[in-house]
C-alpha positions, 0 to 999 in steps of 0.5 A, a space after each residue: 537056155 541060150 547064150 544070151 540068157 547065160 550072159 544075163 545071169 552072170 552079168 551082175 558078177 562081172 565088170 563091163 561084160 558085153 564086148 569081144 574083149 575086156 579092157 584094162 589100163 595098166 599104164 597111161 600109154 596103153 590099154 590091155 585087151 583081154 579075151 578068152 574063148 573055149 572050144 569043145 569037141 562035138 560042140 564047136 568042132 568035130 574031127 570028121 570035119 577037120 584035122 587037129 591042126 585045123 582045130 588048133 588054128 581055128 581056136 587061136 583065130 577065134 581069140 585073135 579076132 576078138 582082139 582085132 575087134 577092139 583095135 588091139 595088137 596081139 601080144 601073148 596067149 595062154 592055152 589050157 587043154 582038157 584032154 581025153 584019156 586016149 589022146 596021144 602025144 602025136 595028136 597033141 603035137 598036131 593040135 599045138 602045131 595049128 595053134 602055134 602057126 596061127 599065133 605066129 601069123 599074128 606075131 603072138 607068143 604062147 607063154 603058158 597055160 594048163 593041162 587037165 583030163 577031160 571027157 571031151 577035147 577042150 581048148 581054152 585060150 586067153 589072149 592079151 593085146 595092146 591098144 592106145 586109149 585113143 584107138 579103142 573101139 567097142 560096140 557102143 560108139 555108133 549112132 543113127 545114120 552111121 554106115 555099117 560095113 564088113 571087111 570081107 564077103 560072108 558065108 564061105 565058112 558056113 559053106 565049108 562046114 556044110 560041104 564036110 557034111 554033104 557034097 555039092 556041084 559048085 566047082 573044085 575052086 569054090 570047094 577049096 575056098 569054102 573049106 579053107 574059110 571054114 578050117 583056116 579062117 584069117 582073123 582081121 587083126 591088121 585090118 582092125 588096127 587100121 580101122 581103129 586108128 580112124 576117129 571116123 570109125 565109131 564102133 566095131 566087133 567081129 562077125 563070128 556068130 553070123 551077121 544077123 546075130 552080131 549086127 543085132 548085138 552091135 546095134 543094141 550096144 550102140 543103143 539103136 537099131 539097124 537096116 541091112 541094105 545088102 549082104 556081100 556073099 562069098 562066091 563059094 557061099 553063093 554057089 552052095 546056096 544056089 545049088 541047094 535052092 536057097 537064097 544066097 543072102 539069107 544063107 550068108 546072114 545065118 552063117 558063122 565064123 567068118 571072122 570078118 569085122 563089122 564096123 560103124 563109120 560116120 556117114 560123111 567119112 565112109 567113102 574116104 575110109 573105104 578108099 584108104 582101106 582098098 589102098 592098104 589091103 587091096 580089097 573093098 570095105 563092103 557096105 551092108 547098111 546103116 544104124 537107125 533110131 528105131 530098135 531092131 534090125 530090118 532087112 528087105 522091109 521086115 524084122 531080121 531074126 537072129 539065125 547065126 551060131 549059138 553054143 547052147 542051141 547049135 
């Protein structure tokens, strides 16, 4: 059993399952984007790898990232906590501090939630955002020939996770970069709204389970395949992979929780969109490949298997 099998099993009981957030239209002027995400101790995080403040930040960042992938502006969140009996009030305050600081970064209000006893610390968050109907982006709008790009280099979060398990001689600055990417990821909500406003951006999703996995999902949503031409690797990820004798690109392909966005852009417009992106955010929109007619994802001439994070296989 894996995540895809479970999604297939519950699909008949849901409406429109498959994108990073659900869409609802309460009025003609805007749509609500709604997403839920759950993190469970010793499945999605461990306390020996990060503080509870970090856990709170990452939990909220994961949810905001799903709104970003739909082009939505974050509005509000509810937080449900499952707490082991031995949890102290100081621990709850530390956890909530991280949740609140990440929410404040995205101008999102925490408006309620629920509390219960649990065997393991569990954080379940529902977020609501708003997006104009004309700006809504899903995974389904791309077509063969569209350029695939990501909003930033990949692999730093995976390097940070690995560094909590074993040291590597990569330099103090790169250690800091990797641990920050792992413990305090920055959801691309502003970038998502910017890209969603362009009619030349055809499809979008967040890269939370690794490029090899999420690119396959986006291509399938578009009814086509993809070819990976290059992999933009974060400096800390490259250094860590090389220190272990691994190929840096494949290390980054199999990473997870980068929370960058994957976008499909009409080919004639890619240069224009990329130039505007640089002017707005002072960093590059990084081309990684193209959508193609044939199904499946290929890299360096061979099929690229999914190697990212899966909650039921990790």
